C-alpha positions in Angstrom: 84.7 32.5 236.4 81.5 34.5 235.7 80.7 37.7 233.9 77.3 39.4 234.4 76.4 36.4 236.6 76.9 34.0 233.6 79.7 31.4 233.4 82.3 32.8 231.0 85.4 31.7 229.1 88.4 33.7 227.9 87.7 36.5 225.4 88.6 36.0 221.8 90.6 38.5 219.8 88.3 39.4 216.9 89.6 42.7 215.6 92.9 44.4 214.9 92.8 48.0 213.6 95.9 50.0 212.6 96.0 53.4 214.2 95.9 55.1 210.8 92.7 53.4 210.0 90.7 55.1 212.8 89.3 58.6 212.2 90.1 61.5 214.5 86.3 61.7 215.4 85.7 58.0 215.9 84.7 58.9 219.5 83.5 62.5 219.6 83.5 64.5 222.8 79.7 64.9 222.6 79.2 61.1 222.9 81.0 61.1 226.2 78.9 63.9 227.6 75.5 62.9 226.1 72.7 62.2 228.6 70.0 60.2 227.0 66.4 60.6 228.2 62.9 59.7 227.3 62.4 57.5 224.3 66.1 57.1 223.8 66.2 55.0 227.0 62.8 53.3 227.1 60.0 53.3 224.6 56.4 52.4 225.6 54.4 50.9 222.7 50.7 51.4 222.4 50.2 47.8 223.6 51.8 48.8 226.9 55.0 46.9 226.3 58.1 48.8 227.5 61.0 48.4 225.1 64.5 49.0 226.6 66.9 50.8 224.2 69.9 51.0 226.6 71.1 47.9 228.4 74.3 48.8 230.0 74.6 50.7 233.3 70.8 51.2 233.4 68.9 49.4 236.2 65.6 47.7 235.9 62.7 50.1 236.4 59.4 49.7 238.1 57.7 49.9 234.8 59.6 46.8 233.6 58.3 45.0 236.6 59.6 41.8 238.2 59.3 39.9 234.9 62.6 41.4 233.5 64.5 40.5 236.7 63.0 37.0 236.8 64.0 36.4 233.1 67.6 37.4 233.7 67.8 35.3 236.9 66.4 32.3 235.0 68.8 32.8 232.2 71.8 32.8 234.6 70.5 29.8 236.5 69.9 27.9 233.2 73.4 28.7 232.0 75.0 27.4 235.2 72.8 24.3 235.2 73.7 23.4 231.6 77.4 24.1 232.1 77.5 26.5 229.1 80.2 29.1 229.0 80.3 32.3 226.9 82.8 34.9 226.0 82.5 38.1 228.2 81.2 40.1 225.1 78.2 37.8 224.9 77.6 37.7 228.6 77.3 41.4 228.6 74.6 41.1 225.9 72.3 38.9 228.0 69.5 41.4 228.3 69.6 42.2 224.6 69.0 38.5 223.8 66.1 38.5 226.4 64.7 41.6 224.7 64.9 40.0 221.3 63.0 36.9 222.6 60.5 38.9 224.6 61.9 37.6 227.9 62.1 33.9 227.0 65.2 32.9 228.8 65.5 29.5 227.1 65.4 31.0 223.6 67.7 33.8 224.6 70.2 31.2 225.9 70.0 29.3 222.6 70.7 32.5 220.6 73.7 33.3 222.8 75.0 29.8 222.2 74.5 30.1 218.5 76.4 33.5 218.5 79.2 32.0 220.6 79.6 29.1 218.1 79.4 31.5 215.1 82.1 33.8 216.5 84.4 30.8 217.3 84.0 29.6 213.7 84.2 32.9 212.0 87.3 34.2 213.8 89.0 30.8 214.2 91.8 31.9 211.8 92.4 35.1 213.8 91.0 38.6 214.1 89.7 40.8 211.3 92.6 43.1 210.4 92.0 46.6 208.9 95.0 46.2 206.7 93.5 43.0 205.1 90.1 44.6 204.6 91.3 48.0 203.3 91.1 46.9 199.6 87.5 45.8 199.9 86.6 49.0 201.8 87.7 51.1 198.7 84.4 50.1 197.0 82.5 52.3 199.4 79.4 50.2 199.7 79.5 50.2 203.5 81.0 52.8 205.9 80.1 55.0 208.8 79.5 58.6 207.8 78.2 60.4 210.9 75.9 60.3 213.9 72.3 61.2 214.5 70.9 63.6 217.2 71.4 60.9 219.9 75.0 60.2 218.9 74.1 56.9 217.3 76.6 56.1 214.5 75.1 55.9 211.0 76.2 53.1 208.8 75.6 53.7 205.1 75.0 50.8 202.7 75.0 51.7 199.0 73.7 48.7 197.1 74.9 50.0 193.6 78.5 50.1 194.8 78.7 46.4 195.5 81.0 45.0 192.8 79.0 43.5 190.0 81.3 40.4 190.0 80.4 39.8 193.7 76.7 40.0 192.8 77.0 37.7 189.8 79.1 35.1 191.7 77.0 35.6 194.9 80.3 36.3 196.7 78.5 37.3 199.9 81.3 36.3 202.2 83.5 39.3 201.2 80.6 41.7 201.5 79.7 40.3 205.0 83.3 40.6 206.1 83.2 44.3 205.4 79.9 44.7 207.4 81.2 42.6 210.3 84.3 44.7 210.3 82.2 47.8 210.5 80.1 46.4 213.4 83.1 45.3 215.4 84.8 48.7 215.0 81.6 50.3 216.2 81.4 48.0 219.2 85.0 48.5 220.2 85.6 52.2 219.6 82.4 54.2 218.8 79.9 53.4 221.6 79.5 54.5 225.2 77.7 52.1 227.5 74.6 53.6 229.1 74.7 56.5 226.6 75.2 55.3 223.1 74.6 51.6 222.4 72.9 51.4 219.0 73.4 52.4 215.4 71.4 53.6 212.4 71.5 52.0 209.0 70.9 54.1 205.9 70.2 51.8 202.9 70.7 53.7 199.6 69.0 52.2 196.5 70.1 54.9 194.1 70.7 53.6 190.6 69.2 50.3 191.5 66.2 49.1 189.5 63.5 47.0 191.1 64.7 43.8 189.4 68.3 44.4 190.6 67.5 44.9 194.2 69.6 42.3 196.0 66.7 40.8 198.1 68.6 37.7 199.0 71.6 39.7 200.0 69.6 42.1 202.2 67.9 39.1 203.8 71.3 37.5 204.6 72.5 40.8 206.1 69.3 41.1 208.2 69.6 37.6 209.5 73.2 38.0 210.5 72.7 41.2 212.4 69.5 40.0 214.1 71.0 36.8 215.3 74.5 37.9 216.3 74.2 41.6 217.0 70.7 41.7 218.7 69.1 45.0 219.5 72.0 47.0 218.1 70.0 48.6 215.3 68.0 51.6 216.4 66.5 52.5 213.0 66.7 51.5 209.3 66.3 54.3 206.7 65.7 53.2 203.1 66.1 56.0 200.6 66.1 56.5 196.8 63.6 53.7 196.5 62.4 52.9 192.9 58.9 54.2 192.3 57.3 50.8 191.9 58.8 49.6 195.1 57.7 52.8 196.9 54.1 52.1 196.0 54.5 48.5 197.3 56.1 49.7 200.5 53.1 51.8 201.4 51.0 48.6 201.3 53.6 46.5 203.1 53.9 49.1 205.9 50.3 48.5 206.9 51.3 44.9 207.6 54.2 45.8 209.9 53.9 45.7 213.7 54.2 48.9 215.6 57.7 48.0 216.7 58.8 47.3 213.1 57.2 50.6 211.9 59.3 52.5 214.4 62.5 50.7 213.3 62.0 51.0 209.5 61.5 54.3 207.6 61.1 54.3 203.8 61.9 57.9 202.8 60.2 59.6 199.9 62.8 62.4 200.1 66.4 62.1 201.4 65.9 65.4 203.1 63.8 63.7 205.7 67.0 62.5 207.2 67.7 66.0 208.4 64.9 65.5 211.0 67.4 63.3 212.8 70.8 64.4 211.5 72.8 67.6 211.3 73.5 68.6 207.7 77.3 68.3 208.1 76.9 64.6 209.2 75.5 63.5 205.8 76.7 63.6 202.3 75.0 65.8 199.8 73.2 63.0 198.0 71.7 62.0 201.4 70.3 65.5 202.0 73.3 66.8 203.9 76.0 69.4 203.1 79.1 67.2 203.0 80.6 66.4 199.6 80.5 62.7 198.6 83.2 60.6 200.4 85.9 59.2 198.2 87.9 57.4 200.9 86.2 55.0 203.4 89.0 53.8 205.7 89.3 55.4 208.1 85.6 56.1 208.1 84.7 59.6 206.9 83.6 60.8 210.3 83.4 64.5 211.1 83.1 66.6 214.3 79.9 67.4 216.1 77.7 68.9 217.2 75.0 66.5 216.1 71.6 68.1 216.7 69.6 68.8 213.5 70.4 72.2 211.9 73.7 72.6 213.7 77.0 73.7 212.1 80.3 71.8 212.6 82.5 72.6 215.6 85.5 74.7 214.7 88.0 73.4 217.2 87.0 69.9 218.4 88.9 67.5 220.6 90.3 64.7 218.5 91.5 61.1 219.0 89.6 60.4 222.2 89.2 56.8 221.0 92.9 56.3 221.7 92.3 56.3 225.5 92.6 52.9 227.1 89.0 53.2 228.6 86.2 55.7 228.8 87.4 57.1 232.1 90.7 58.0 230.6 88.9 59.4 227.6 86.9 61.7 229.8 90.0 62.8 231.7 91.8 63.5 228.4 88.8 65.6 227.3 88.8 67.6 230.5 92.6 68.2 230.3 92.3 69.4 226.7 89.6 71.9 227.6 91.4 73.2 230.7 94.6 73.7 228.7 92.7 75.6 226.0 91.0 77.9 228.5 94.1 78.4 230.6 96.3 79.5 227.7 96.1 83.2 227.1 97.2 82.8 223.5 94.8 80.1 222.7 91.9 80.6 220.4 88.7 79.7 222.2 86.7 78.0 219.5 84.6 75.4 221.3 81.0 75.8 220.2 79.1 74.5 223.2 77.1 71.3 222.9 74.0 69.6 224.3 74.9 68.3 227.8 75.2 71.4 230.0 76.8 73.5 227.3 75.4 76.0 224.9 73.0 74.9 222.2 70.4 76.7 220.1 67.8 75.4 222.5 69.5 76.4 225.8 69.4 80.0 226.6 72.0 81.7 228.9 71.1 83.6 232.0 69.6 87.0 231.3 69.8 86.4 227.6 67.3 88.0 225.3 66.5 88.1 221.6 68.8 90.4 219.6 68.6 91.7 216.1 69.9 89.5 213.3 73.7 88.8 213.2 74.4 91.1 210.2 73.6 94.1 212.4 76.8 93.4 214.3 79.7 95.3 212.8 83.5 95.1 213.2 84.5 96.9 216.4 81.1 96.5 218.2 81.5 96.0 221.9 79.5 92.9 223.0 79.3 90.3 225.8 79.6 86.6 225.2 78.3 83.9 227.5 81.2 81.7 228.8 80.2 78.3 230.1 83.5 77.7 231.8 83.3 80.9 233.8 79.5 80.8 234.1 79.4 84.5 233.3 79.1 87.1 230.5 82.6 88.0 229.2 83.4 91.3 227.5 84.4 91.1 223.8 84.8 93.0 220.6 83.4 91.8 217.2 86.4 91.2 214.9 84.5 89.9 211.9 81.2 88.7 210.6 81.1 86.0 207.8 77.9 86.2 205.9 78.9 83.4 203.6 80.7 80.1 204.1 84.5 80.6 203.7 87.8 79.5 205.0 89.4 81.8 207.7 92.5 81.1 209.7 92.6 77.5 208.5 88.9 76.8 209.5 85.9 76.1 207.4 83.6 78.8 208.7 79.8 78.3 208.3 77.7 81.2 207.0 76.5 83.7 209.6 79.4 83.2 212.0 80.7 85.9 214.3 84.3 86.1 215.4 84.6 87.9 218.7 87.8 88.6 220.6 87.8 88.0 224.3 90.5 88.3 227.0 91.5 84.7 226.6 91.5 84.6 222.8 88.6 84.4 220.4 85.2 82.8 220.2 83.6 81.8 216.9 79.8 81.9 217.3 77.6 80.1 214.7 74.5 81.9 213.5 72.1 79.8 215.4 73.7 80.6 218.8 74.2 84.3 218.4 70.7 85.4 219.6 71.1 83.4 222.9 74.8 83.8 223.6 75.9 87.2 222.4 74.5 90.5 223.7 75.4 94.1 223.1 77.1 96.3 225.6 74.4 98.9 226.3 75.9 102.4 227.0 74.4 105.9 227.0 76.3 108.2 224.7 76.4 111.9 225.1 73.7 114.1 223.5 76.2 115.5 221.0 77.2 112.0 220.0 73.6 111.0 219.6 72.8 114.0 217.5 75.8 113.5 215.3 74.7 109.9 214.7 71.2 111.1 213.8 72.4 113.7 211.4 74.8 111.3 209.7 72.2 108.7 209.1 69.4 111.2 208.3 66.9 109.3 210.5 64.6 110.1 213.4 65.6 108.5 216.6 63.9 108.3 220.0 65.8 107.9 223.2 64.9 108.0 226.9 66.3 108.3 230.4 69.0 110.8 229.8 71.0 111.3 233.0 70.8 114.7 234.7 74.3 116.2 234.5 73.4 119.3 236.5 71.4 120.1 239.5 68.0 118.5 239.4 66.5 121.7 240.8 67.4 123.6 237.7 64.9 123.6 234.8 66.1 122.2 231.6 67.1 124.8 229.1 66.2 124.3 225.4 68.9 125.1 223.0 69.4 124.8 219.2 70.9 121.5 218.1 74.2 122.3 216.3 74.1 118.9 214.5 70.6 119.2 213.2 69.7 122.8 212.3 66.1 123.8 212.8 65.5 121.5 215.8 65.6 122.2 219.5 66.9 119.9 222.2 67.6 120.0 225.9 71.2 119.3 226.9 70.0 119.1 230.5 66.9 117.1 231.0 65.4 114.9 233.7 64.3 111.6 232.1 62.8 113.6 229.3 62.0 112.2 225.9 63.7 114.0 223.1 63.7 114.1 219.3 66.2 115.3 216.8 64.4 115.9 213.5 
């Protein structure tokens, strides 16, 4: 029996998670629809080396050359020749081991064998169970809190929360057990092959003095993940670094390779995380807008969207991780959306996302810049762009929320418009208003225009008034009844008029 062209053995059961220990947004809808491109797929270093960042369902490219194919072929042949067998999970990781060893198939095979032996030893007594690990998770030193702009899950490690007794007794096994649990949950439920395959690690050193930094502990963690979860870490952010260590880091950075510099970022300000994360994906002490998490199992994961500066979705699809496979998850997502749009009484609250749906960077057909959202008032007639119908839909402004509030059971971000449409309602966040909402332009009668001018006490200018009478008749000037002392034509041909 082979898997990925490599002799394989029966898969081991390494994880058992109770349903109540999985968050509703373990697998968000955006992750299923995300289409990675550019540096999120391949990264070319200045040396010319091409680093692959996605390994599943992505074929070898011309840029990678024949060397990558030869390395994989040699690894397969060496595995068959040596009679070594691996679990399917490790067979699927073959190109990651090759990437970690720069294409050396013999070293890659040795690492695969080491991981196989480690897994058989570590899980020999059975799988990690969420119920058994729940007590240790309460300390909150390791948990997933959100995703970055490319849907990569962000694992937060807070060194100050590691129990003091564990540090004194060097009880590293319990700490590693929590981290391994987090990684296995991510691999099983949170990734999408060919789209989202890596994670970010945010190391928080708040309230840790330089002498208390657990160097040996961090080294142990690094070795574990490098050896047994190769190429699964996209980037490591280190924040709240003690001043002295920050000074040292600037010197150390000059000694790092280009690849290491891309992977490790020592932050001078936690708000730098907002370059890669939406505010609602991070806790406040990490530069985000979420309150500090107090419960860590299930992971405190929220809804998308995930692009920087975005506001949380008001009516997201939940529990997609419960599907038996990704195909079923996509079908469930489509069914949920079709049901929401087909129901006349449903409230249409989906804020469109990055892959083919509305974002602050994707403008709808014929869209144009409008005035700021606070110029919209209750009762204004507008048109809203509908992705499902691929057309502008008529609507009426029901409310504008200048400040963050709770309305109809939703946490509404500041600057949101609520617009009624034939199928229900749309809640439009401030950053999408200018590209996805437009006014219904109508030409009121002269009397209505004059009345509006008089009421506001302003000077208005209008053009292109429609000729209501015969075009052969000359316009007749008459006194404006709404603005005494001014004259205006009630029958003009594309004339400019003033009401003073």
